[in-house]
C-alpha positions in Angstrom: -1.5 140.5 0.8 0.4 137.8 2.8 -2.1 138.0 5.7 -5.0 137.7 3.2 -3.4 134.5 1.7 -2.9 133.0 5.2 -6.5 133.9 6.2 -7.8 132.1 3.1 -5.6 129.0 3.7 -6.8 128.8 7.3 -10.4 129.1 6.2 -10.0 126.3 3.7 -8.2 124.1 6.3 -11.2 124.6 8.6 -13.8 123.9 6.0 -12.3 120.8 4.7 -11.1 119.0 7.8 -13.2 116.1 6.9 -12.6 112.5 8.1 -14.5 109.4 7.1 -16.1 107.6 10.1 -18.5 104.7 10.4 -21.9 105.8 11.6 -22.3 105.2 15.3 -25.8 106.4 16.0 -29.1 105.4 14.3 -30.9 107.6 11.8 -34.5 107.1 12.9 -36.8 109.3 10.8 -33.9 110.7 8.7 -35.8 111.8 5.6 -35.4 114.6 3.0 -37.3 117.0 5.3 -34.2 117.1 7.6 -32.4 119.3 5.1 -32.0 122.6 6.7 -32.3 124.5 3.4 -35.9 123.2 3.1 -37.2 124.7 6.3 -40.9 125.4 6.4 -41.1 129.1 7.2 -42.6 132.4 6.2 -40.3 134.2 3.8 -42.1 137.5 3.5 -42.7 139.8 5.2 -39.4 139.8 7.0 -39.6 139.1 10.7 -39.6 142.4 12.7 -39.7 144.3 9.4 -42.0 147.0 8.0 -44.2 146.6 5.0 -46.3 149.2 3.1 -50.0 149.3 3.8 -52.7 148.3 1.3 -52.1 145.1 -0.8 -49.1 143.0 0.0 -48.2 139.3 -0.3 -47.5 136.9 2.6 -45.2 134.1 1.3 -43.9 130.9 2.8 -41.7 128.0 1.7 -43.4 124.7 0.8 -43.7 122.2 3.6 -41.9 118.9 3.0 -42.6 115.4 4.0 -46.0 114.0 3.4 -48.4 115.3 0.8 -49.8 118.7 1.7 -53.6 119.0 1.6 -53.7 122.8 2.1 -52.1 125.7 4.0 -53.9 127.8 6.6 -52.7 131.4 7.2 -53.2 133.0 10.6 -52.9 136.7 11.3 -53.0 137.8 14.9 -54.2 134.3 15.8 -57.2 134.4 13.4 -57.6 132.2 10.4 -57.7 134.5 7.3 -57.1 132.0 4.4 -57.0 128.4 3.4 -55.1 127.8 0.2 -53.1 125.3 -1.8 -50.6 128.1 -2.8 -47.6 129.2 -0.9 -48.6 132.9 -0.9 -51.6 135.0 -0.1 -52.5 138.6 -0.9 -53.5 140.4 2.3 -55.0 143.8 2.6 -54.9 146.2 5.5 -54.5 149.9 6.1 -54.2 149.6 9.9 -50.9 150.9 11.0 -50.0 148.4 13.7 -47.8 145.3 14.5 -49.1 142.0 13.4 -48.2 138.3 14.0 -48.5 135.6 11.4 -47.9 131.9 11.1 -48.9 129.2 8.6 -50.0 125.6 9.2 -49.6 122.9 6.6 -52.3 120.2 6.8 -51.2 116.9 5.3 -53.4 114.3 3.6 -52.6 111.8 6.3 -54.3 114.0 8.9 -51.1 115.4 10.5 -50.1 119.1 10.5 -47.0 121.3 10.9 -46.7 125.0 11.6 -44.1 127.6 10.9 -42.6 129.8 13.6 -44.7 132.9 14.3 -43.3 136.1 12.9 -44.0 139.7 13.8 -44.2 142.5 11.3 -45.4 146.1 11.1 -47.6 147.8 8.6 -46.8 151.5 7.8 -48.1 154.0 5.3 -44.9 156.0 5.3 -42.8 156.0 2.2 -39.9 157.8 0.5 -39.8 159.6 -2.8 -36.3 160.2 -4.0 -34.4 160.1 -7.3 -30.8 158.9 -7.7 -29.3 162.2 -6.6 -31.6 162.5 -3.6 -31.3 158.9 -2.5 -27.7 157.9 -2.7 -26.6 158.7 0.9 -29.7 157.5 2.7 -30.4 154.3 4.6 -34.1 154.0 3.9 -34.9 150.9 6.1 -33.4 152.7 9.1 -35.8 155.6 8.3 -38.8 153.3 9.0 -40.1 153.4 5.5 -42.2 150.6 4.1 -41.8 151.5 0.4 -40.3 153.9 -2.0 -40.5 155.3 -5.5 -38.2 157.4 -7.7 -40.4 158.7 -10.6 -38.9 155.9 -12.8 -39.8 152.3 -13.8 -36.6 150.8 -12.5 -35.4 150.6 -8.8 -32.3 152.2 -7.3 -29.2 150.1 -7.7 -28.0 151.0 -4.2 -27.7 148.0 -2.0 -29.5 149.8 0.9 -32.8 149.9 -1.1 -32.9 146.2 -2.1 -34.8 145.0 1.0 -37.6 147.6 0.7 -40.6 147.5 -1.6 -40.1 149.5 -4.8 -43.1 151.1 -6.6 -42.3 151.9 -10.2 -43.8 154.8 -12.1 -44.4 155.4 -15.8 -43.4 159.1 -15.8 -44.8 160.1 -19.2 -46.3 158.7 -22.4 -42.7 158.3 -23.8 -41.9 155.8 -21.0 -44.8 153.4 -21.6 -42.5 150.9 -23.1 -41.5 150.0 -19.6 -44.9 148.8 -18.6 -44.1 145.3 -19.8 -40.9 145.3 -17.7 -43.0 146.2 -14.6 -45.5 143.5 -15.3 -42.9 140.8 -16.1 -40.8 141.5 -13.0 -43.8 141.1 -10.6 -44.0 144.5 -9.1 -47.0 144.8 -6.9 -48.0 148.4 -7.6 -47.6 150.8 -10.5 -47.9 154.6 -10.5 -49.0 156.3 -13.7 -48.0 159.7 -15.1 -46.4 162.3 -12.9 -48.1 165.7 -12.8 -49.5 165.5 -16.3 -51.3 168.7 -15.7 -48.0 170.6 -15.2 -45.2 171.7 -17.6 -41.8 170.2 -17.7 -40.3 173.4 -16.2 -41.8 172.4 -12.8 -41.3 168.7 -13.1 -44.6 167.8 -14.8 -45.0 165.4 -17.7 -47.2 167.9 -19.5 -49.7 165.4 -21.2 -52.8 166.5 -22.9 -55.7 165.0 -21.0 -57.3 163.5 -24.1 -53.9 161.9 -25.0 -53.7 160.4 -21.5 -57.3 159.0 -21.8 -56.4 157.5 -25.2 -53.2 155.9 -23.7 -54.8 154.5 -20.6 -55.5 151.1 -22.1 -51.7 150.6 -22.4 -51.7 150.1 -18.6 -54.5 147.6 -18.4 -54.5 143.8 -18.5 -51.6 143.2 -16.1 -51.5 141.8 -12.6 -50.5 144.9 -10.6 -52.4 147.4 -8.4 -52.7 150.5 -10.7 -52.8 154.1 -9.5 -54.0 157.1 -11.5 -51.8 159.9 -12.8 -50.8 162.1 -9.9 -52.0 165.7 -10.7 -50.2 168.7 -9.4 -53.6 170.3 -8.6 -56.0 168.4 -6.4 -59.2 167.2 -8.2 -61.2 168.8 -5.3 -60.0 172.3 -6.2 -61.6 174.5 -8.8 -58.5 174.3 -11.0 -58.2 170.5 -10.7 -60.0 170.3 -14.1 -57.4 168.0 -15.8 -57.9 165.1 -13.4 -61.7 165.4 -13.3 -61.7 165.3 -17.1 -59.4 162.3 -17.1 -61.6 160.4 -14.7 -64.7 161.2 -16.7 -63.0 159.8 -19.8 -62.0 156.3 -18.4 -63.7 153.4 -16.8 -63.3 153.8 -13.0 -63.2 150.1 -12.5 -59.7 150.2 -14.1 -58.4 152.3 -11.3 -57.2 150.7 -8.0 -56.2 153.9 -6.2 -55.9 157.6 -6.7 -52.5 159.4 -6.4 -52.4 163.0 -5.1 -49.9 165.8 -4.7 -50.3 168.8 -2.5 -48.1 171.8 -1.8 -49.5 174.9 -0.2 -47.6 178.1 -0.2 -46.4 179.0 3.3 -48.9 176.5 4.7 -48.0 175.3 8.2 -49.4 174.5 11.6 -52.2 172.2 12.9 -55.0 174.1 11.3 -53.4 174.0 7.9 -52.9 170.2 8.1 -56.5 169.8 9.1 -57.5 171.8 6.0 -55.3 169.6 3.8 -56.9 166.5 5.2 -60.4 167.8 4.9 -60.2 169.7 1.6 -57.8 167.5 -0.4 -57.9 164.0 1.0 -61.4 163.6 2.2 -63.1 165.5 -0.6 -61.2 163.5 -3.3 -62.3 160.3 -1.6 -65.9 161.5 -1.5 -65.7 162.2 -5.3 -64.4 158.8 -6.3 -64.6 156.4 -3.3 -61.2 154.9 -4.2 -58.2 154.3 -1.9 -55.8 157.3 -1.7 -52.0 157.6 -2.0 -50.4 161.0 -1.3 -47.2 160.5 -3.3 -45.9 164.1 -2.7 -46.8 166.5 0.0 -45.0 169.2 1.9 -45.1 172.8 3.0 -43.8 175.3 0.5 -42.2 178.8 0.6 -40.0 178.9 3.7 -36.2 178.9 3.4 -33.9 176.4 5.2 -32.8 178.9 7.8 -36.3 180.0 8.9 -36.0 179.1 12.6 -39.3 181.0 13.4 -41.6 178.6 11.5 -39.9 175.2 12.1 -42.1 174.3 15.1 -45.2 175.1 13.0 -44.0 172.9 10.2 -43.4 170.1 12.6 -47.0 170.5 13.9 -48.2 170.3 10.4 -46.4 167.1 9.8 -47.6 165.4 13.0 -51.2 166.4 12.5 -51.1 165.3 8.8 -49.5 161.9 9.8 -52.0 161.3 12.5 -54.9 162.1 10.1 -53.5 160.0 7.3 -52.8 157.0 9.5 -56.3 157.2 11.0 -58.2 157.2 7.6 -58.8 153.7 6.4 -59.1 154.8 2.8 -55.6 156.3 2.8 -53.1 153.5 1.9 -49.8 155.3 1.6 -48.1 158.7 1.7 -44.6 160.1 1.1 -43.3 163.5 2.2 -41.3 165.3 -0.5 -38.0 166.5 0.8 -36.4 169.5 -0.6 -32.7 169.8 -0.1 -31.7 171.1 3.4 -29.8 173.9 1.7 -32.8 175.0 -0.5 -33.1 178.8 -0.1 -36.8 178.8 -1.0 -38.2 175.6 0.5 -35.5 174.2 2.7 -37.6 174.3 5.9 -39.5 171.3 4.5 -36.3 169.2 4.1 -35.9 165.8 5.7 -32.2 165.5 4.9 -29.2 166.9 3.1 -28.9 165.4 -0.4 -25.0 165.6 -0.4 -24.5 163.9 3.0 -27.7 162.1 4.0 -27.7 163.9 7.3 -31.2 164.1 8.7 -32.7 167.5 9.6 -34.8 168.1 12.7 -37.9 167.6 10.6 -36.4 164.4 9.1 -35.9 162.8 12.5 -39.5 163.6 13.3 -40.7 161.9 10.1 -38.5 158.9 11.0 -39.7 158.6 14.6 -43.4 159.7 14.3 -46.4 157.6 13.2 -44.7 154.2 13.4 -46.8 151.1 14.5 -47.1 151.0 18.2 -44.7 148.5 19.6 -42.3 148.6 16.6 -38.7 148.5 17.6 -36.9 151.1 15.6 -33.6 150.3 14.1 -30.7 152.5 15.4 -30.0 155.5 13.2 -26.6 156.1 11.9 -26.9 159.8 12.5 -24.1 161.6 10.7 -22.5 158.3 9.5 -24.3 157.8 6.3 -21.9 156.2 3.7 -22.4 154.8 0.3 -19.0 154.3 -1.1 -16.1 152.0 -0.1 -12.4 152.6 -0.4 -11.6 155.3 -2.9 -14.5 154.6 -5.2 -17.0 157.4 -5.7 -19.8 156.0 -7.9 -23.5 155.8 -7.9 -23.4 152.4 -9.7 -22.9 149.0 -8.1 -20.5 146.3 -9.1 -23.4 144.0 -9.6 -27.2 144.0 -9.9 -29.9 141.4 -9.2 -32.7 140.8 -11.6 -35.2 138.1 -10.9 -32.8 136.5 -8.4 -30.0 136.5 -11.1 -26.8 138.4 -10.4 -25.2 140.4 -13.2 -21.7 141.8 -13.0 -20.7 145.3 -14.1 -18.1 144.7 -16.8 -17.0 148.3 -16.9 -15.2 147.5 -13.7 -13.1 144.7 -15.3 -9.6 145.2 -16.6 -9.0 145.6 -20.3 -11.9 147.9 -20.9 -11.4 151.0 -23.1 -13.6 153.8 -24.6 -13.4 156.2 -27.4 -15.6 159.2 -28.2 -16.6 161.1 -31.4 -15.5 164.3 -29.6 -14.4 165.7 -26.3 -15.0 169.2 -24.8 -11.5 169.2 -23.2 -8.7 167.2 -21.8 -10.2 166.9 -18.4 -13.6 165.7 -19.8 -12.3 162.8 -22.0 -14.3 159.6 -22.7 -12.4 157.7 -20.1 -14.1 159.8 -17.4 -17.4 158.0 -18.2 -16.0 154.6 -17.1 -13.7 155.6 -14.2 -16.2 154.8 -11.4 -16.0 158.4 -10.2 -19.1 160.5 -10.0 -17.0 163.6 -9.6 -15.6 163.3 -13.2 -17.5 163.3 -16.5 -17.2 162.9 -20.2 -18.4 165.9 -22.2 -18.7 166.1 -25.9 -17.8 169.1 -28.0 -20.6 171.7 -27.6 -23.5 171.9 -30.1 -22.4 168.9 -32.2 -25.0 166.4 -33.2 -24.7 163.4 -33.3 -22.1 162.8 -30.6 -21.3 159.8 -28.6 -18.9 157.2 -27.3 -18.1 153.5 -27.8 -17.0 151.2 -25.0 -14.9 148.1 -25.8 -15.3 145.6 -23.0 -12.4 143.5 -24.3 -14.5 140.4 -24.4 -17.9 139.2 -25.6 -20.5 139.0 -22.8 -24.2 138.2 -22.4 -25.5 141.8 -21.9 -28.5 142.4 -19.6 -28.6 146.0 -18.4 -27.0 149.4 -19.1 -27.1 152.4 -16.7 -26.1 155.9 -17.7 -25.7 158.7 -15.1 -26.2 161.9 -17.0 -25.1 165.4 -16.1 -27.6 168.2 -16.7 -26.3 168.4 -20.3 -28.1 165.2 -21.2 -29.6 163.7 -24.3 -33.2 164.3 -25.2 -32.8 161.6 -27.9 -30.2 158.9 -28.1 -29.6 155.3 -29.3 -27.8 152.4 -27.7 -26.2 150.0 -30.1 -24.1 146.8 -29.6 -21.7 144.8 -31.6 -19.6 141.7 -31.2 -17.0 142.5 -33.9 -16.9 146.4 -33.8 -18.1 146.5 -37.4 -21.8 145.6 -37.4 -23.9 147.3 -34.8 -27.5 146.6 -33.7 -29.8 149.1 -31.9 -31.1 147.6 -28.6 -32.6 150.6 -26.9 -33.6 154.2 -27.6 -34.8 157.4 -25.8 -37.0 159.9 -27.6 -38.2 162.1 -24.8 -35.5 162.3 -22.2 -35.8 164.9 -19.5 -32.9 166.9 -18.0 -31.6 166.9 -14.4 -28.3 166.3 -12.8 -27.4 162.7 -11.9 -30.4 161.3 -13.8 -30.0 157.5 -14.0 -31.3 156.0 -17.2 -31.7 152.2 -16.8 -32.2 149.9 -19.8 -33.0 146.3 -19.0 -33.2 143.8 -21.8 -35.9 141.2 -21.9 -33.4 138.8 -23.4 -29.7 139.0 -23.1 -27.6 139.7 -26.3 -24.0 139.0 -27.1 -22.0 142.2 -27.1 -18.4 143.4 -26.8 -18.8 147.0 -28.0 -21.5 149.4 -26.5 -22.2 152.5 -28.5 -24.2 155.4 -27.0 -25.0 157.9 -29.7 -26.8 161.2 -28.8 -28.9 162.8 -31.6 -30.7 165.6 -29.8 -29.6 167.6 -26.8 -31.5 168.9 -23.8 -29.3 172.0 -23.5 -27.3 174.4 -25.6 -24.1 172.6 -24.7 -23.0 169.1 -25.6 -23.6 165.7 -24.1 -22.2 164.9 -20.6 -22.1 161.6 -18.7 -20.9 161.1 -15.2 -20.8 157.3 -15.1 -21.8 154.2 -17.1 -22.4 150.6 -16.0 -22.7 147.6 -18.3 -24.2 144.6 -16.5 -24.2 141.0 -17.8 -22.6 137.6 -17.5 -19.5 136.0 -19.0 -20.1 133.7 -21.9 -20.8 130.3 -20.4 -18.0 127.8 -21.1 -18.7 125.4 -18.2 -19.5 121.8 -19.0 -23.0 120.4 -18.5 -23.7 118.7 -15.2 -25.7 115.5 -15.5 -28.0 115.0 -12.5 -30.0 111.9 -11.6 -32.6 111.2 -8.8 -30.7 107.9 -8.3 -27.9 109.8 -6.6 -29.1 111.7 -3.5 -28.3 113.7 -0.5 -30.5 111.9 2.1 -29.9 114.2 5.0 -27.6 115.3 7.8 -26.7 114.5 11.4 -24.5 115.8 14.3 -22.3 113.3 16.0 -21.9 114.1 19.7 -19.4 111.3 20.1 -17.0 112.3 17.3 -17.7 116.0 17.5 -18.7 116.7 13.9 -21.4 117.0 11.3 -22.4 114.2 8.9 -23.8 114.2 5.4 -25.6 111.0 4.3 -25.8 110.1 0.6 -27.2 107.2 -1.5 -26.6 105.8 -4.9 -28.4 103.0 -6.9 -26.1 100.2 -8.2 -27.0 101.0 -11.8 -27.7 104.3 -13.4 -28.7 104.8 -17.1 -28.1 101.0 -17.6 -24.5 101.3 -16.5 -23.0 99.9 -13.4 -21.8 102.3 -10.7 -18.1 101.9 -9.9 -17.3 104.8 -7.4 -19.2 107.3 -5.4 -18.7 110.1 -2.9 -19.3 113.7 -2.0 -18.2 117.1 -3.4 -18.1 120.0 -0.9 -17.9 123.7 -1.6 -17.6 126.7 0.7 -20.7 128.9 0.2 -20.4 131.7 2.7 -18.7 132.6 6.0 -19.1 135.7 8.3 -21.0 137.6 5.6 -18.5 136.8 2.9 -20.0 135.0 -0.1 -17.7 132.9 -2.3 -20.1 132.7 -5.2 -19.4 129.1 -6.2 -21.6 128.2 -9.1 -23.4 124.8 -8.8 -21.7 123.7 -12.1 -18.3 124.3 -10.4 -19.2 121.6 -7.9 -18.0 118.7 -10.0 -15.1 116.2 -10.2 -12.8 118.2 -12.4 -13.5 121.6 -10.8 -10.8 124.2 -10.7 -12.4 126.3 -8.0 -10.3 126.8 -4.9 -13.4 126.4 -2.7 -14.3 122.9 -3.9 -13.1 119.6 -2.6 -13.9 116.0 -3.8 -14.0 113.0 -1.4 -14.4 109.5 -2.7 -16.1 107.1 -0.3 -14.2 104.0 0.8 -15.4 100.9 2.5 -15.1 102.6 5.8 -17.7 105.2 4.8 -20.2 102.8 3.3 -23.1 101.6 5.4 -25.2 98.5 5.2 -28.1 100.2 6.9 -31.1 101.5 4.9 -30.9 105.3 5.6 -33.6 106.4 3.1 -36.6 105.2 1.1 -34.8 102.9 -1.3 -34.1 99.3 -0.3 -31.7 98.8 -3.3 -29.5 101.9 -2.9 -26.0 101.9 -1.4 -25.7 104.4 1.5 -22.6 106.2 2.5 -21.6 108.9 5.0 -18.9 111.4 5.7 -18.2 113.3 8.9 -16.7 116.8 9.1 -15.0 117.1 12.5 -15.3 120.3 14.4 -12.0 122.2 14.5 -12.5 125.3 16.6 -16.1 125.0 17.9 -16.7 128.7 17.3 -19.7 130.7 16.0 -17.9 131.2 12.7 -17.4 127.4 12.2 -21.0 126.6 13.1 -22.6 129.3 10.9 -20.4 128.8 7.9 -22.5 127.6 5.0 -21.5 124.8 2.7 -22.8 123.3 -0.5 -22.6 119.6 -1.1 -23.7 117.1 -3.7 -23.2 113.4 -4.1 -21.6 111.9 -7.3 -21.3 108.5 -8.9 -18.8 107.3 -11.6 -20.4 104.9 -14.1 -18.7 102.0 -15.8 -18.6 103.9 -19.1 -16.5 106.7 -17.4 -19.4 109.2 -17.1 -20.1 111.1 -13.9 -23.6 111.6 -12.6 -24.5 114.0 -9.8 -27.2 114.7 -7.2 -28.7 118.1 -6.8 -26.8 120.6 -4.7 -27.9 121.1 -1.1 -26.8 123.9 1.3 -26.3 123.4 5.0 -24.6 124.8 8.1 -23.8 123.1 11.4 -26.1 125.5 13.3 -29.1 124.9 11.0 -28.7 121.1 11.2 -28.4 121.3 15.0 -31.4 123.6 15.3 -33.6 121.2 13.3 -32.5 118.1 15.2 -32.8 119.8 18.6 -36.2 121.5 18.1 -37.6 118.2 16.7 -35.9 116.1 19.4 -34.2 113.8 16.8 -31.0 112.9 18.8 -30.7 109.3 20.0 -30.2 110.1 23.7 -30.4 112.8 26.3 -26.6 113.5 26.3 -26.5 114.0 22.6 -29.6 116.3 22.8 -27.9 118.4 25.5 -24.6 118.4 23.5 -26.4 120.3 20.7 -27.7 122.9 23.1 -24.5 123.4 25.2 -21.8 123.0 22.5 -23.4 124.5 19.3 -26.7 126.3 19.7 -25.8 128.5 22.7 -22.4 129.3 21.2 -24.1 130.9 18.3 -27.2 132.2 20.1 -26.7 132.7 23.9 -30.5 133.3 24.2 -31.5 130.1 22.4 -34.6 128.6 24.1 -34.0 125.2 25.7 -36.2 122.3 24.7 -36.9 119.2 26.8 -35.8 115.8 25.4 -38.5 113.4 24.3 -37.6 109.7 24.3 -40.5 108.7 22.1 -39.0 110.6 19.1 -36.1 108.1 18.7 -38.2 104.9 18.7 -38.5 103.0 15.5 -42.2 102.3 14.9 
């Protein structure tokens, strides 16, 4: 603990070793566009990343400076779009590496381009529920997308950088369609194996019911797939799907989802039959793009050494064929558990450890875009949990870029149940962050449930329940602020049963809640109700004071002083704001992140009376004021503060700070600028690449003393004297 305190003190000492100095170098061309946080760059896809084939969005940040006339998107050096938007929907099924850059054309006739990125397109995906997925590192498996037979993504951190494709599993899950649409998911899969019974994983939907419900999926901005039948429409017994397609408007379908399992079906010849008789014939029937969302061989045990080479040959032939067909957009091999005594030969990995099988490593390594640099595999080192915790549920989730804490992890939380099966399955086991323990109600008692007391009223956003096989077919979730009056916020009326099933309920609007009641009314088994783990995500009730901002208080930009050895922030303030004279002004700094550690300083904590240990206030004196006009306003007062370098290390240069300017008015009120984020490296990178330093020595100072320290392979740029001339 003492070492941790000392480490924090040293970090704060480093961050806030700030000294006022008079500006010694000119600020030619110093405009808002010098803010590193506003870099003009492609934000998606990720550079050197993989993305799923078919429809995907290329996105970029807005160009700053002059008024933008339009943007031009170039793929592999060819112009593919001219648009006023900062995104473009691109379509391709070619499995290959691509380059992309965007050029902004300004109304004044000038232009500016982003850096060129490289990305790969793959058709390979992953299908895995919570139990199957928890130990995997999917990005390292070279997957471009994944789905989990649910409408809500995995909460595991390792899945958050990969495209998630939601599914409406059955008619009872159609209430989640609005969630899918509102959260901007690109694709949506419809019913899972509606032509099969629940005993083999099907949603068991009458075809006329499915036809009647199809309109529920329409009218939203996603790419919509058909129900995925267990039996191919090209087979004689694929009647359900053919009837469904005959009953709907084909124009409402964007792609067709297929499953295919052949009993003891291996080898090159078998794969060619699958491609010809299932994939090709289905396309010939409907002329729609194809997704194979489940396929595998079937009927060989895990220890069948004799046939593994034949299975591998099947996989390679199938991948080659699927990649080569332009009408096939995506596919996902279904992995049985590596210990499965009936079908284990088709396994990619062990569910309990994440260890890849021989077939799994083939799936990872085969069929990637040519030239793609594969991430190193962890091999046997797959880990999910940290410390002694053993939970499937995270401490926080992100929804629409908002972070919500898991309040079950807080102190002062308690829980009571209506009944317990035994002393080792009490209600407390549902909130102990241990997937190895569970709450179980008394057997055959309906209704049964439990109530969680968070110890405080919160703004509730999401609830997750990890069920044991003895789950609820029907249950309600109710909330209360006082423990007396409860309101139902969610319900399940057709819940299925499998171990580690993760039910996720996300509220459209947050509600105030202290007490969470989960009440089961109908069981899936002859036993009771059993829950492994629960998470309650939300935010603390907001008690922070309002921050008043004004465009008359600004962060104008940044500079690096080669003479002093430090970074500068430049601010401005008008003499009067809101008809009141300005008396004092200055900067407020906050520590944002360092070496991967985020300090989570809310923007509203960056204020004069902040109690955050990561925030410091610095009033500007006469020494920090400048008579020079350093921005667009001729009436503003300009001021500067320099943060001197302490250690000249990579850590110091890459640490990110937040900063805002403030002004105190004659009436005692404080007015603030917007918050800006910067690092020494990002400022240096901008100034160096754009040749903004005032002389050659300062230009080379950035390269030798900052940029190369962080990135030894940083590309050198020649100095250009014309850039520092005032015109």
